[in-house]
N, C-alpha and C positions, 0 to 999 in steps of 0.2 A: 629609516629602517637600516641604518648603517650597521648596527650590531645585531639586529633582529628584533622581532616582536615577542613579548612575553605572551603567555596563553591568554591573559586578561586583555591585552591589546588586540590579539588576533580575534578573540571573542567579540570585542567591541566593534572592530572593523568589519567583521562579517555577519554580525547579528546571530552568532551561534553561542550557545551555552558552553562554558569551559568543560563541563562534564561530558557533553556531547563530543567535543574535540578529543578528549581523552579516550572516549569510547571508540571513535573513528580510528584513532591510533591503535588501540588494542585489537580491533578487528581487521587491521591492515588497509584501511581506506586512505589513511594519511601515513606517510613514512615516519619513522622515529625522528623526532626533532634533534637538532644540536642541543647541547646542554652547556650551561655556564659551569664554572668551577664549583659553584654552590649547588648545582643540580637543577637549576631552573631551565625550563624548556625555552628554546629560542626558535622562532619561525621566520622564514623568508618570504619573498614575494611569490615564489612557486607554491608555497603552502596556502597563501591567501587565494591564489587562483584555483588551486585544487579544491579547497573548501567551498569556494563559490560554485564550482562545477557540481560538487556533491549536493549542495543545497538546491541548485536548479534541477538536478536529476531527481531528487526526492520530490520536489514540487510538481513535476510532471508524472509522478507515480512510480518511478523505478524503485525496486526494492534494493536493499543494501547489497544483496548478492548480485543483482544485475549491475549495479554501479561498480562493484568490485571487479566484475568481469570486463566491463568497459575500460576501467583504469588499468587492468592487467594487460589488455590488448594494447592500449596506448603506451604503457610503460615498456612493452615489448617491441615497440617501434611500428606497430600496425595502426592503420586508421580504423577506428572502431565504428564508423558511421553505418556500415552495412549491418553490423551486429545490432546496433541501436535500432535501425529500421526493422529488423526481424523482431526484436523485443516489442517495439511499438505495434507492429502488425498483430502479434500474438495478444497484446493487451487489448487492442481494438476488438479482436474477435471475441475475447472473453467478455468484454463489456456488451457487445452485441448479443451474446448468449444470455447474459444477465438481464438485459432489457427485455428480450423475448420471454424469459422465465417470469419476470416481474409483471409483464402484461398479462400472461396467462394466470398468474396468481391473482391479479386484480379482477380478471374475468370470473375466476372461481369464487372470490370473496363476494363479488356482486351477486352471483347466483345464490350463494349461501344467505346473504342478506335478504334477497327477494324471497327465498323459501322460508326464511326465519319469520317473516310476517304472518305466515300461515301455520306455524308449528307450536304455538302456545298450547301446552298440555299440562294438566294437573299432575303433580307427583314427579315431575322431572326437574332436574337441576337447571338446565337451560335448553329449551327446545331448539334453539338455533344451532347450538353445537351438537346436540343429540340427533338432529336431523341430518347432519353431515355424514356422508358415507365413511365407513371405516377405511383405514389404509388398505390398499389392495383391492377394494371393491371395483368392479369394472363398470365405470360410468364416466360422465364428463367432468366429474369433480374429483380432483386429486387429493383434496384436503389441504388445510392450511399448513404450509411448510413441508409438505410431502414432496419428495423429489419427483420431478417430471421425467418421464421416459423419453 
């Protein structure tokens, strides 16, 4: 890497598509690379490390905006780990909320399925769906996909 890596070499070394590398540059996750006189991009070891960090951060579920903030803190001389812990705590809370909502949806679907066995009626499209309460009805079934309060 005496003179730098081309975008193809960086892509091969990090397992990242060259289009993704260009995108990360465009949105500010990677700094603009040095250029050859012919205009080819050249990357150094710091770019390999930064791209590796971005890939790992994506793998654990951080959004590009969250990664950008972590990199901004780091580039500004701050240790971003406290910020990352806050992001992870928020993500865990969101997942816990989703799990609760999915469990409630599963319970509601099971109730609908159980009721559906007793709802076959002539002249209806599907008694299972038609027996479901409408959105806003006050009972223990919120309806498939309806937001839980």
